[in-house]
Backbone as JSON Lines, residues from 0, in Angstrom:
{"i":0,"aa":"M","n":[0.85,-1.17,0.0],"ca":[0.0,0.0,0.0],"c":[0.9,1.24,0.0]}
{"i":1,"aa":"P","n":[0.65,2.21,-0.88],"ca":[1.5,3.4,-0.94],"c":[1.3,4.3,0.28]}
{"i":2,"aa":"K","n":[2.39,4.97,0.64],"ca":[2.3,5.91,1.76],"c":[1.55,7.15,1.29]}
{"i":3,"aa":"R","n":[0.63,7.61,2.08],"ca":[-0.17,8.77,1.69],"c":[0.56,10.08,1.99]}
{"i":4,"aa":"S","n":[1.58,10.05,2.83],"ca":[2.28,11.28,3.19],"c":[3.23,11.74,2.08]}
{"i":5,"aa":"R","n":[3.55,10.86,1.17],"ca":[4.46,11.24,0.09],"c":[3.72,12.01,-0.99]}
{"i":6,"aa":"K","n":[4.41,13.0,-1.49],"ca":[3.86,13.75,-2.6],"c":[4.39,13.13,-3.88]}
{"i":7,"aa":"P","n":[3.63,13.16,-4.93],"ca":[4.16,12.61,-6.18],"c":[5.33,13.45,-6.66]}
{"i":8,"aa":"T","n":[6.3,12.79,-7.29],"ca":[7.47,13.51,-7.79],"c":[7.05,14.42,-8.93]}
{"i":9,"aa":"R","n":[7.68,15.58,-8.99],"ca":[7.32,16.55,-10.01],"c":[8.25,16.42,-11.2]}
{"i":10,"aa":"D","n":[7.74,16.74,-12.33],"ca":[8.51,16.75,-13.56],"c":[9.53,17.9,-13.48]}
{"i":11,"aa":"E","n":[10.76,17.71,-14.0],"ca":[11.77,18.76,-13.96],"c":[11.32,20.0,-14.72]}
{"i":12,"aa":"N","n":[10.61,19.79,-15.79],"ca":[10.13,20.93,-16.57],"c":[9.13,21.76,-15.78]}
{"i":13,"aa":"Q","n":[8.27,21.1,-15.06],"ca":[7.28,21.82,-14.23],"c":[7.99,22.57,-13.1]}
{"i":14,"aa":"A","n":[9.0,21.95,-12.49],"ca":[9.75,22.61,-11.43],"c":[10.48,23.84,-11.97]}
{"i":15,"aa":"A","n":[11.07,23.73,-13.16],"ca":[11.76,24.88,-13.76],"c":[10.78,25.99,-14.08]}
{"i":16,"aa":"Y","n":[9.63,25.63,-14.6],"ca":[8.6,26.63,-14.92],"c":[8.16,27.36,-13.65]}
{"i":17,"aa":"D","n":[7.93,26.62,-12.57],"ca":[7.52,27.25,-11.32],"c":[8.6,28.17,-10.78]}
{"i":18,"aa":"A","n":[9.87,27.78,-10.91],"ca":[10.97,28.62,-10.43],"c":[11.01,29.93,-11.21]}
{"i":19,"aa":"V","n":[10.84,29.86,-12.52],"ca":[10.85,31.07,-13.35],"c":[9.67,31.96,-12.98]}
{"i":20,"aa":"Q","n":[8.52,31.37,-12.75],"ca":[7.34,32.16,-12.38],"c":[7.54,32.87,-11.05]}
{"i":21,"aa":"R","n":[8.21,32.21,-10.09],"ca":[8.48,32.85,-8.79],"c":[9.42,34.03,-8.96]}
{"i":22,"aa":"V","n":[10.45,33.87,-9.8],"ca":[11.41,34.96,-10.03],"c":[10.7,36.14,-10.69]}
{"i":23,"aa":"I","n":[9.86,35.88,-11.66],"ca":[9.12,36.94,-12.33],"c":[8.23,37.67,-11.33]}
{"i":24,"aa":"A","n":[7.56,36.92,-10.47],"ca":[6.67,37.54,-9.47],"c":[7.48,38.41,-8.5]}
{"i":25,"aa":"L","n":[8.68,37.95,-8.12],"ca":[9.5,38.73,-7.2],"c":[9.99,40.02,-7.84]}
{"i":26,"aa":"T","n":[10.4,39.96,-9.1],"ca":[10.91,41.16,-9.75],"c":[9.8,42.17,-10.01]}
{"i":27,"aa":"E","n":[8.61,41.7,-10.35],"ca":[7.49,42.62,-10.56],"c":[7.09,43.28,-9.24]}
{"i":28,"aa":"G","n":[7.12,42.51,-8.16],"ca":[6.78,43.06,-6.86],"c":[7.81,44.07,-6.38]}
{"i":29,"aa":"A","n":[9.08,43.86,-6.74],"ca":[10.14,44.77,-6.32],"c":[9.96,46.14,-6.97]}
{"i":30,"aa":"E","n":[9.52,46.15,-8.22],"ca":[9.3,47.43,-8.9],"c":[8.18,48.22,-8.22]}
{"i":31,"aa":"Q","n":[7.15,47.52,-7.79],"ca":[6.04,48.19,-7.13],"c":[6.45,48.67,-5.73]}
{"i":32,"aa":"R","n":[7.26,47.88,-5.03],"ca":[7.68,48.26,-3.68],"c":[8.69,49.4,-3.71]}
{"i":33,"aa":"A","n":[9.38,49.61,-4.82],"ca":[10.42,50.64,-4.91],"c":[9.81,52.04,-4.85]}
{"i":34,"aa":"E","n":[8.59,52.19,-5.28],"ca":[7.95,53.5,-5.26],"c":[7.56,53.84,-3.82]}
{"i":35,"aa":"K","n":[8.06,54.96,-3.33],"ca":[7.79,55.37,-1.95],"c":[6.88,56.57,-1.94]}
{"i":36,"aa":"N","n":[6.15,56.69,-0.87],"ca":[5.26,57.82,-0.68],"c":[6.11,59.04,-0.31]}
{"i":37,"aa":"P","n":[6.1,60.11,-1.14],"ca":[6.95,61.27,-0.87],"c":[6.64,61.93,0.47]}
{"i":38,"aa":"A","n":[5.38,61.93,0.88],"ca":[5.03,62.54,2.16],"c":[5.64,61.76,3.32]}
{"i":39,"aa":"A","n":[5.61,60.44,3.21],"ca":[6.19,59.61,4.27],"c":[7.71,59.76,4.32]}
{"i":40,"aa":"V","n":[8.32,59.88,3.16],"ca":[9.78,60.06,3.1],"c":[10.16,61.38,3.77]}
{"i":41,"aa":"A","n":[9.41,62.43,3.46],"ca":[9.7,63.75,4.04],"c":[9.52,63.73,5.55]}
{"i":42,"aa":"L","n":[8.47,63.09,6.0],"ca":[8.21,63.03,7.45],"c":[9.3,62.24,8.16]}
{"i":43,"aa":"G","n":[9.72,61.12,7.58],"ca":[10.78,60.32,8.19],"c":[12.1,61.07,8.23]}
{"i":44,"aa":"R","n":[12.39,61.79,7.16],"ca":[13.64,62.56,7.12],"c":[13.6,63.68,8.15]}
{"i":45,"aa":"K","n":[12.44,64.32,8.3],"ca":[12.31,65.41,9.26],"c":[12.61,64.9,10.67]}
{"i":46,"aa":"G","n":[12.04,63.76,11.03],"ca":[12.29,63.19,12.35],"c":[13.72,62.72,12.5]}
{"i":47,"aa":"G","n":[14.29,62.16,11.42],"ca":[15.66,61.68,11.47],"c":[16.67,62.8,11.65]}
{"i":48,"aa":"L","n":[16.39,63.94,11.06],"ca":[17.3,65.08,11.2],"c":[17.27,65.64,12.62]}
{"i":49,"aa":"K","n":[16.13,65.54,13.26],"ca":[16.02,66.06,14.63],"c":[16.6,65.1,15.66]}
{"i":50,"aa":"G","n":[16.43,63.81,15.44],"ca":[16.69,62.8,16.46],"c":[18.08,62.81,17.06]}
{"i":51,"aa":"G","n":[19.11,62.78,16.24],"ca":[20.48,62.71,16.75],"c":[20.87,63.93,17.55]}
{"i":52,"aa":"N","n":[20.5,65.1,17.05],"ca":[20.83,66.34,17.76],"c":[20.08,66.43,19.08]}
{"i":53,"aa":"A","n":[18.82,66.03,19.1],"ca":[18.03,66.08,20.34],"c":[18.61,65.12,21.38]}
{"i":54,"aa":"R","n":[19.01,63.94,20.95],"ca":[19.59,62.96,21.88],"c":[20.92,63.46,22.41]}
{"i":55,"aa":"A","n":[21.75,64.02,21.55],"ca":[23.06,64.53,21.98],"c":[22.9,65.69,22.95]}
{"i":56,"aa":"A","n":[21.88,66.52,22.77],"ca":[21.67,67.65,23.66],"c":[21.24,67.18,25.05]}
{"i":57,"aa":"K","n":[20.55,66.04,25.12],"ca":[20.08,65.53,26.41],"c":[21.19,64.85,27.21]}
{"i":58,"aa":"L","n":[22.18,64.27,26.52],"ca":[23.23,63.53,27.21],"c":[24.24,64.46,27.85]}
{"i":59,"aa":"T","n":[24.78,64.01,28.97],"ca":[25.88,64.75,29.58],"c":[27.14,64.45,28.77]}
{"i":60,"aa":"K","n":[28.18,65.23,29.03],"ca":[29.43,65.03,28.3],"c":[29.99,63.63,28.53]}
{"i":61,"aa":"E","n":[29.91,63.15,29.76],"ca":[30.43,61.82,30.09],"c":[29.63,60.73,29.37]}
{"i":62,"aa":"Q","n":[28.3,60.9,29.34],"ca":[27.46,59.91,28.66],"c":[27.75,59.9,27.16]}
{"i":63,"aa":"L","n":[27.97,61.07,26.58],"ca":[28.26,61.17,25.16],"c":[29.6,60.51,24.83]}
{"i":64,"aa":"I","n":[30.6,60.72,25.68],"ca":[31.91,60.11,25.48],"c":[31.8,58.59,25.59]}
{"i":65,"aa":"E","n":[31.06,58.12,26.59],"ca":[30.89,56.68,26.78],"c":[30.17,56.04,25.6]}
{"i":66,"aa":"S","n":[29.16,56.72,25.09],"ca":[28.43,56.22,23.93],"c":[29.33,56.15,22.7]}
{"i":67,"aa":"A","n":[30.15,57.17,22.5],"ca":[31.08,57.18,21.37],"c":[32.13,56.09,21.52]}
{"i":68,"aa":"R","n":[32.62,55.89,22.73],"ca":[33.62,54.85,22.98],"c":[33.03,53.47,22.71]}
{"i":69,"aa":"K","n":[31.8,53.25,23.15],"ca":[31.14,51.97,22.94],"c":[30.92,51.72,21.44]}
{"i":70,"aa":"A","n":[30.53,52.76,20.71],"ca":[30.32,52.62,19.26],"c":[31.63,52.3,18.55]}
{"i":71,"aa":"A","n":[32.7,52.97,18.94],"ca":[34.0,52.73,18.31],"c":[34.48,51.31,18.6]}
{"i":72,"aa":"N","n":[34.3,50.85,19.83],"ca":[34.7,49.48,20.16],"c":[33.9,48.46,19.35]}
{"i":73,"aa":"A","n":[32.61,48.7,19.19],"ca":[31.79,47.78,18.4],"c":[32.21,47.8,16.94]}
{"i":74,"aa":"R","n":[32.56,48.96,16.44],"ca":[32.92,49.09,15.02],"c":[34.27,48.45,14.74]}
{"i":75,"aa":"W","n":[35.25,48.63,15.61],"ca":[36.6,48.22,15.3],"c":[37.05,46.93,15.98]}
{"i":76,"aa":"S","n":[36.23,46.33,16.83],"ca":[36.63,45.07,17.48],"c":[36.56,43.94,16.46]}
{"i":77,"aa":"P","n":[37.39,42.91,16.62],"ca":[37.33,41.79,15.67],"c":[35.97,41.1,15.76]}
{"i":78,"aa":"K","n":[35.45,40.76,14.61],"ca":[34.13,40.13,14.56],"c":[34.26,38.65,14.89]}
{"i":79,"aa":"D","n":[33.28,38.12,15.58],"ca":[33.24,36.71,15.92],"c":[32.63,35.96,14.75]}
{"i":80,"aa":"T","n":[33.45,35.22,14.01],"ca":[32.97,34.52,12.82],"c":[32.58,33.08,13.11]}
{"i":81,"aa":"S","n":[32.63,32.65,14.37],"ca":[32.32,31.26,14.69],"c":[30.82,31.0,14.75]}
{"i":82,"aa":"V","n":[30.03,32.04,14.7],"ca":[28.57,31.88,14.83],"c":[27.96,31.36,13.59]}
């Protein structure tokens, strides 16, 4: 009696056709996703321009130095490639 959990094997041609169709769908979707709402872009930029300066103004000199030191250590420390 055949196992019901097995799916029938697919033809290589059908698998290739499906792969091409997926790639086409991804590229068409990428073109649509690339268009951004100009109002949202402007609003995000406005907040982004304010954020760093506002945060720096709130920090004490010691906190700012510690934050910069931590960022530099993270940037220049050897990366752990064993993960």
